[in-house]
N, C-alpha and C positions, 0 to 999 in steps of 0.2 A: 270865467265861470268857476263854480265850486270844483275843487279837485276831487277826483275819485280815489277813495282810500282802499288800497288793495293789500290782501295777504296772499303770499305765494307759497305753495306747497310743492316742495321738490326744487333744489337749487343745484342740480347736476348740470349736464351739458346743455339741455334744452332750457332749463330754468335760467341759466346765465344768459342765453340768447334773449329770453323774454325780458330779463332785467335790463339788458343793454337797450332794448327797444323802449322800455318805459322811461329810461333816462332822457330820451329824446322828445317825450310827449309832456308838454307843460301841464296838461290836465290830469296827469296820473301821479299818484304818490304811493309808493310801496312802503307800508309802515310795519309789516310783520312778515316773517319768513319761517318755514318749518322744513326740517330734514332730519333723517336718522343719523346722518354723519355729523357729529358734533363739531369736529375740527373744520370740515368744509363749510358748515353752516356759519361758524364764527368768521371765517375768512371772507365769505361772500357778504355777510352783513357789514363788515367793516369796509369793504370795497365799495358797496353801493349805498352806504349810510342808512341801513335798515335798523331802526331803533330796537325792535323787539323780536326775539327768536324763540322758537319752540321745537321740541322733539316729538311732541304728541299733537297731531293736527287737531284733535278735539278741543284743545286749549285755545288754539288759534280761532277755531269756529265759534267758540263761546264769546268772543269779543263782539260787543254791540256797536263798536265804532267803525267796523269794516263795511264798505259798500259791496265789495266783490272779492272773489277768491280765484286765483289762477292755479290750475291743476297741471303740474309739469312732471308727471310720473309715467311709468310704463303702462302699456295699453290696458291690461286687465285690472289695473288699479284705478282707472278713470271713473268707472260707474259708481263704485261704492262711495268714494270720497265726494264726488259730484253730488250724488243724491243726498248725502248728509249735509253738505254745504247749502244746498237748496232748501232743505228742511230747516236749516239754521237761519234762514232768512237772507242768504247771500246770493247775489248774482254770480254766475260762474263762467269763466273762460277756461276751456279745456283744450289740451293739446290734441292733435290728430293721432290716430283715428278717433272717432267718438267714443269707442269702447272696444272690447275684444270680441263682441258678438252683436248681432242685430237686436236680440231680445234685451240686452243690457242697454244698448243705445236708445231703444224705444222707451224703456223705463226712465231714463234720464230726461227725455223730452217730455214725457207724461208728468214727471215730478215737477219739472219747471213750470208747466202749465197749471198744475194743481197749486203750486206755491206762489204763483203770480210773479215769478222771477225770470230773468233773461238768461238763456244758455247760448253761448257762443263757442264755436269750434274753430280751431286754427286751420284755415284752408288758404294758405298764403298766395296761391296762384290767382285767386279771384281778384287781387288788388294790383296785379301787374298791368303795365300800360298796354301790353298786347291783348290781354283779356278785355280791358276797357275799350280798346279800339275795335276788337272783334264784336263786342256787344253793340256798339254803335252801328257797325255795318249790318249786322243781323237785324236790328230794330228798324233800320232804314230799308230793309228788304233787298239788299244788295246780293244776298245769297238765294233769295226766293224761298221755295219750300225746302226745308231741311230734310234730309233723308238718311245720311250716314255720317258717323264720326269714328275717328281712330285715336286711341290713347296709347302712346308709345313712350316708354322710358328706358334709358340705356345706361348701365354700368358694365364695363368689361369684366373687371374683378373688383367689386365694391361691397362684398359681403361684410357686414359689421363684425368686428373683432377678429375673425379668421383671416381677413385680408388687411388687417391693421387699422381699421377705423371703427370707433364706437365701442360699446360695451357688449359683453356676451349675452346680456338679457334680451337684446334684439333678436337673438337666434333661438329663443325658447318659447314654445307654445304656452307653457305654464304662465309666462308673464306677458308675452307679446301677441299670442294667438296666431299671428301670421308673419310672413317674411316680406318679400319685395312688394307684394300687393298692399299690405298694410303700412309699410314704411314709406314708400315713394309713390306707388300707384294711386294712392288716395289723392295726391295733389292733382294729377292730370285727369283722373276720372271725374273728380268733383268740378274741375274747371269746365269740362265738356257738358256735364249735367247742368251746370249753371247757364252756359250759353244756349243749351237746348231747352231751357225753361223747365228743368227737372221733370222729364216725362216719366210716367209710371212704368215700372219694369214688368214685362210679361214672362219671358223665359231667359234662362242663362245656360250656356254650355262652357265648360272650362277644363283646363288641365294644368297641373303644376309639376315642376321638376326640381330635383336636387341631384345633379349628375356630375358636375365638375370636380376635379381633384381639389383638396384643400389641406392645409397643414394639419396633420393628424393630431398632433398635441393640442393645438388650439381648438380643433373640432371636439375633442374629448372634454376639454375644459368648459367649453361653451354649451355643450349638450345640443348642438345644432340639429334641430328637428323641424325647421320651417322651409318654405320654398325659396329657391334662389331665382326662379323664373316662373312667372305666372301668365297664362294665356286664357283669353275668354272671348265669347261672343254673346251679345245681349240683344234681345228683341224687346222693343218697347210698344206699349199701346199706341195705336195710331200709325204704325209702320216704320218709325225710326229704328235704326240699328247702330250698334257700337262694337267695334273689335278692339281687343286689348292685348298688348304685350308689355310686360314690365320685368326688366332684368336687373338683378344684382350681379349676375355673372353669366357670361355667354361668350363663346369663341367666335366673335365677329368684331369688325372694326368700327361698328356704329350702326345705328338704325335711323330711319327717317323720323321726324318729330310728329307730334299730334296734328290732326287735321279735322276739318268739318266741311261737309259739302252739301249744296242745295242745287235746285234745278236751274238757277241763274248764275251761281258762282260758288267758289270754294275758298277756304282759308287754310293756310299752313301755319301752324302755331309751333314752329320749330324750337324756339328757345335756344338751349345750348345743345348743339349736335357735334359729337367728337371733340368736345372741349372748346368749340368755337361758337360764339353767339350768332345765331341766324335770325334775321328780322322777320316779323310777320309779313306774309305775302298773300295777295288776293289774286284769284285766277278766274277769268271769265272769257266770253267771246264777244268781240266788238267788231262791227263791219265785216262779219264773216272771217274774222281773224282771231286766233287764240292770243290772249293777252295775259301777262303776268305783271303784277304791280307790287311795289312796296310803298311805305308811307313815312313821312317825317314825324315820327312819334314823339320825338323830343320837343318839337315846336308845338305839337298838339297838346302835350302834357302841360307845357308852360301856359298856353293860351287858356286851357280848361281851368287851370288854377287861378287865373286872373278873372275869368268871366263867370265861372260857375260857383254858386253858393255852396259852402261846406265841401268843396272838392277835397280838401285835406283829410276829410273823414274817410276817404277811400285810399289813402296812401299806403296803408298796411293793415293787417288783421288787427293789430293792437290800437292803431289810430281809430279804426272803425268801432272797435269795442268801447273805447273811452267816449267817443262822440255820441254813440248810441246811449250810453249810460247818462250822459249829460243832457240827453233829450234833443240833441241837434239833428240827428238823423234816425230813421227807422232801421233797426238791426236787419241785415240781410239774413235770409233763412239758412244760415250756415249749418245749424244742427240738423235740419231736415235734409239738406244736401249731403251732409256727412252720413246720415242714416241710410240714404239711398246708395251711397258709395259702399257702405258696409254690407248692404243687401246684395250688391253685385259681387263683392269680394267673397262673401260667405257662400254665395251661389256657385262661384267657381270651385271652391273647395268641396262643396256638396256634390256638384256634377262630376268632379274628379273621382270622388269616393264611390259614387254610384255608377260611374261610367255611362252616363246618359244626360240628356238635357233635363233641366229641372225648372219648375215654375216658381214664380215669386212667392206664391202661396205656400208651396212646399218648403221653401227656404225659411219663411217666417214661422211655419208650424214646427219645423225641426230645429230651429235655432235654440241653442242651450247656453245658459249663463256661464261665463268664464270669470265672473267677478271675484276678485280677492281683495283683501283689505290688509294693509301693512300694520304692524305693531311698531309705532314710531318711537317708542321709548327705548328700543334696543339698537345697538350699533351693528348688529348682525344683519347685513343687507338681505340675506337669504331667508330671514325669519318672517314668513308670511303665514296667514291662515285664512281659510275660507270662512266667511262670517255672513252667510246668506240670511239667516233668521233675524239677526239684529237689523239688517238693512231692509228687511221686509220684502 
């Protein structure tokens, strides 16, 4: 099939991950790249054989031969560039989270609909074999009526930059809006929302913390002002509930993984626990006996690829994106799932600040834009400006 021609904006750590993935997809062709770091941009272009480079993203967006744009920038930069790209007639693949606030994410989705373009958000957990297997079990009624889920993410000391990993921008509300919830919680919360068929949020209660010691010099350099630990409890319309704990840093030696329960069975979606991969497990009662079961997911994955049409379109977020643009499959509602995830995270922050439970309507009404736009012709990474009027 015709290759999808892509322009990537941002070739830092996440951008390189995307480029590595595109190299494995025969239907994708990255033909343009943009970044403010001229030296890094040149090196990346040479490594991945990208013919054209830009330091001003508007020059990239002006190209008429691009099918899609991949936005790999910090959270508060997602909305502005995505909206401009959509208005320029491009489909957009955006890194998680969808934006820095609910109102900005909603505007991205609305703009995509207005422009008749597809908006896809990177929610990688949706394409894992455990998620696929869980979806099969839920659709076949093996869990019965769903009523509660738990989203759990653990790092003992994994705060970006101050603990030695990542860049300082992850720690700044000005560019990232949030910490552990926005960085890692988005994966697990979105996974569970997808498995629960994206129920409507009713109320949210939450609390965030930044309590553990950190290197003082790195703390000052980074301007660390986001949470290292986020906790939440969500009530959905129809009676479903979800509790959340997402840790960048905590004095424990591990937490149990995510889970989902119904009146006939439950699933443990452990993934990696304490550095060890723990398989998906199913729990039920049979013959008046409690039963715990695991599955041969490797064999299932092989068989599904042999027997199911377009199964490769669900191997990864980028495989899915390319397949959807080629018209082979319908795009999963990743933008809508990402927006609901944002509603929950922002609700936790609002609940913490007001010290009470908040409704979804309150979160939506009180959500404020955090949209900023880079000036990509400068080498100064900290040179940002708010440009709300131009972006409409």
